[in-house]
N, C-alpha and C positions, 0 to 999 in steps of 0.2 A: 608316824610310828603306829603300827597296828596294835590293837588291843589283843593280847596274846591268848586270852582264855575264852572269850566269848565273841564270836564273830558273826552271829546271826540275829538280826532284829526284824520283827514283823510289826509294822505300823498298822494300827486299826483306826481308820478315819472314813467311815462309810459314806457320809454325805458331805463331800468337800465342796466348798464354794468360796467365792471371793469375799474376803472379810478378815477380821483380826486373827481368828484362829488359824485360818489358812496361811496367813503371812508368817505366824509363829512356827507353824509346822514346816514351812519351806525353809526357814532359817535354821531351825534345829536339826531337821533331817539331813540337810546338805552339810552341816557341820559334822554330824555323826558319821557321815559317809567317808570321812577322812580316816576313820579309825576302825571301821568294821568292813568285813569282806562281803557279807551277804545281807542285803536290805530289801525288804518286800513291803509294798504298800497295798492294802486292800481298801478300795474306794469306789466311788461311782463314776469318776471321770478323771482325766489328767488335770492336775492343778494348773491354775492360771499362771503361776510363777514357774520358772524353769527348775526342774529337779535334777540332781546329780544323776548321771547316766547309770551309776551303779545300782540305783533304786529301781527294782522291778515293780511295775504297776499291774496289779490284778484288778481289772475293772468288773464290777458286778453289773447285773442287768438293770439299767435305768428305768425300764418300763415298770418294774415293781415299785420303784420309788414314787412314780407318778400315781400308781394304783393304790398302794397302801404302804405308808412309811414303816410301820411295824414289821410287816412281812419282809420288806426290803432289808431291814436291819438283821432279821433272823437269817435271811439268805447270806448276808455278809458274814454273819457269825459262823455259818456252815463253811464258808470259804476260809475263814480264820482257822477253824478246827482242822480242815484238811491240810493247810499249810503248816500248822503246828505239828501235825503228825509226820509230815514229810521232813520237816527240819526240827528234829527232836531236841537239839541243843539251843534252839532259839529262845529269845525272850520277847514278850509282847510289850509294846509301848502304845497305849490307847489314848487317842486325842478326842474321841467321841464314842458314844454308844458304850459307855463303861459298864453298864448293866450286862450287856452281852459278852464283852471281852472278859469280864471277871468270871462269868459262868464257865466259859471255855477254859480259862486258866485254872479254875478249881477242878474241873473234870479231868484235865490232863496233867494237873500238878505242875503247871508252868509258872515261871516267875514273871511278874507283871508290874510295870510302872504305869500308873494312870495319871493323866494330866486333866484336872478339873478346870473348866473354863468359865463357868458361870456361878455366881453366888448361890449358895444352897437355898436361899429364899425363892429362887426361881423353880426349884424342882423338889421341894419337900412339903408342899401344901397338902398333898394326898397322904393320909396317915398310913395306909397300907404300903404305899410306895416308900415312905420314909423308913418303915420298919425293915423292908427288904433291903434297901440301900445300907442301912446300919449293919446288917449281917454281912452283906457282900463287901463293903468297903474295908471291913476289918480283915478281910482275906487278901487284900492287895499288899504286895511287898513294899511298894513305895507309892505315896500319893503326893503329887506335885500341885501346888496352887500358886497363883501369881500375885498375891498380896498378903500382908500380915493380917489385915482385917478378915480376909477369906479364911486364913488359918484359924483364927479365933472362932469364926462361925462354925467351921467343921468340928472344932473341939467342943463347942457349946452344944451343937445339935446331935452329933454322932459319938462324942467322947473318943475321937480318934486323933492321932497326930499326923501332921503333914509337913512337907518341906516347901519353903517359899523360894521360888525362882522367878524373878521378875521377867517380863517379856523382853526378849533380846532384840530390841529395835535398833536397826542400823540405818542411819539417814545421812547421806552425803550431800550436804547442801549445795556444794559446787556443781553437782551433776543434775540438779533439778532444773529442768527447762520449762518455760511457760508454754502452755498449749496454744492453740489458735487464740488470737487476741480476745481477751475477755471484755466484752462491751457492756456487760451487766453491772460490774463493779464500777463505781465512780470515785474519782479522786477526792471530791469534796463531801463524800458521804461516809458514814460509818459502815464498813462492809463486813457483814457477819456471815459465817458459814457453819453448817452442821452437816456432818458426814455419818452415814449409817443406813442400814437396811430400813426400808419403810415398813416397819412392823410395830406391833403394840409395845414391845419391849423398849424400843428406841424413843417412843413417846413424842414424836415431832409436833403433835398437836399442841402440846404445852407451850412450845416456842411460839407457835402461830397465835395462840390465845393471848400470850403476854405481848406479842408484837401488836396485836389488834388493839390493845389498850393504851398504846403510845399516843393515840389521838393526834393532836396537831404536830407532834414531834416525829411522827412516823415517816414523813418525807425526808428526814435526815438520814434514813437508813436504807440499806439494801441487804436482803437475806437470801443466800443461796443454799438450798438443801440438795446434797449430792447423795443419791441412793436410788434403789428400786425395791419394789416389794408390794405386798397385798394391800397396803394402806394408801397407795398412790392416788387412786381416784377419790378417796375420802378426803385426803389433804388438798388435792387440787380443787375439789368442790368448795372446801372451806375458804381457800384463797380467793376463788372467783366470787363466792357469795358475800364476801366481806371486802370486795373491791381492792384487793391487794396485789393484783397481777403485775402492776408496774414496779413493785418494790420487792416482791417475793417470787423466786423461781425455783423449780425442781428440775434437776437434770440427772442423768445417769452417766457415770464416767469410771473407767478403770484406773484413771490417774488423778484421783481426788487430791493427792498431795500437791499437785501443781496449783490447784485452786486455793488450797489452804495457804500456800505461800503468798498469794495475792490478796488475802483477806486481812482485816484488822483484828477481828475477834472470832474465836472458835467457841461454839456452844454445844454442850452435850446435855440432853434432857432425859437420859435413860431411867427406867424404873429399877433396873438391876444390871450389873455388869460382872466381870471378873476383874480384869485390869484393862481398861479400854486403850487399845493401841493408838486410836486417833488422838487421844489426849497427849500421849507421849510424842507423837509426830508433831502435833501443834506446839508442844513445849520445845521440841528440838528446833523449831523454826522461830522461837521466841515470840509466839503469839499470845495475846491476852486471852485467858480462858475463863469461860463461865460454865459451871457444871452443876448438875443436881448432886446432892450428897448421897446418892443411892449406894446401896451395898452391891459390890465392894470395889475398892480401887481409887475412885476420884479423890477422896480425902487424902490418901497417901501421896498421890501425885501433886496435888495443889500444895500440900504441906512442904514438900521438897522444892517445888518450882517457885513458889512465892510470888507469882504474877498472875493473879486471877481471883475468882470469887466463887464460893459455893452457895447454892440456895437450897432450901428444903424441898426435896422431891415432892411434886404435886402442888406446890405453892406458886401459882401463876402470878399473884400480886408481888411476891418477893422478886421473882424473875423480872417482872415488869419494872420494878423499882431500880434494879441493877442496870437494866437497859437505859432507863431514863437518865441515869447518872454518868453514862459514858460520854467522854469528850474526845472528839476527833484529834484535837491538837495534842492531847496527852498521849494518845495511842501512837500518833505519828512521830512525836519527838522523843519517844522512849529510846535511850541510848544504853541502857543497862542490859547486859547479856544474862538474862535469868536462866537460860538453858544450861549454864554451867553448874547449876545446882542439881542436875539430874544424874550425878555420878553413880548412884546406886542402881541405876538402870543400865549400867555399862554393858555393851553388847558382848564382848569377849568373856568377861567375868561370869556372866549368867549362863553362857553356853558351856563353859568349863564345868559348871555345877552339874549340868545334865550328865556329862561324861563321867564325872566322879561318882554320881549316884548309880549309874549303870554298872560301873566296875564293882560296886558293892553287892550287886546281885549275884556275883559268882560265888 
């Protein structure tokens, strides 16, 4: 059934890339395409995931992104301005670059829903930037965040209200197939995996440092890091210099979920998050989870899931202690389906919340 009042949506997602936010956008936009006639996406390239054919993609010039990220976002904002003028009854849904989309919405008096993806701790260190965001965020019609802790942080820092909608992760276990035979993981070892961009935020070095302190127990483990990014050489050098190449491997893959399924333990070492999709995916597969207690999201997931351990972000010794206490036979013989505790992350229910909020913008 079509939404009879408002049938024009412009998605603003300037720098789309493979990752958690892209996955969420794919799921949310395809769902909304069932109810709206006109959908436009302003971005740098076609998403990795397949979008509904109804969504028109307006690709901005990628050369600007390589040259200067700020100039590129301004260019995308101009594209947004032109599309908003063309489709006067449209509403804006911003997944990224909220600073720019909010300015356009204010100028044209457009209704806007912004989805904030990362804990405010990641983007409020600059005092001037914090003041500007405080002014702009109050002008948003609806702010969506993906965890209760995130909502509290926004209220504390900016004195603004937001709506919590958990990431609508859909995982069909029966359709997950193993990739080419994984010869790195061993049946008699504790097989650990960490998935995420190789950037400072994801903090993989913390896992490697804790791993390196396992001493004589280190041979009982295998660690697979799946991701790509600017820190790859730094991490690779650490692995080589500490003689861990036989037990630690870094790969890049578009289908990390297949490797998660073959692992025993999932590790997240982030300095900050929003609500990490990879933890929800690991939980859906009933994997034991070790995560930093970073803001925001992991605490809520582990509290519901009840099969894992949090450690204080930055505390390598605490992470090392958790690793030391892992037992292969306990992980292997686990018969309890802990993933059933993840009901509040229900795929359909959270998508319906987006539709309800958009209807309220009329």
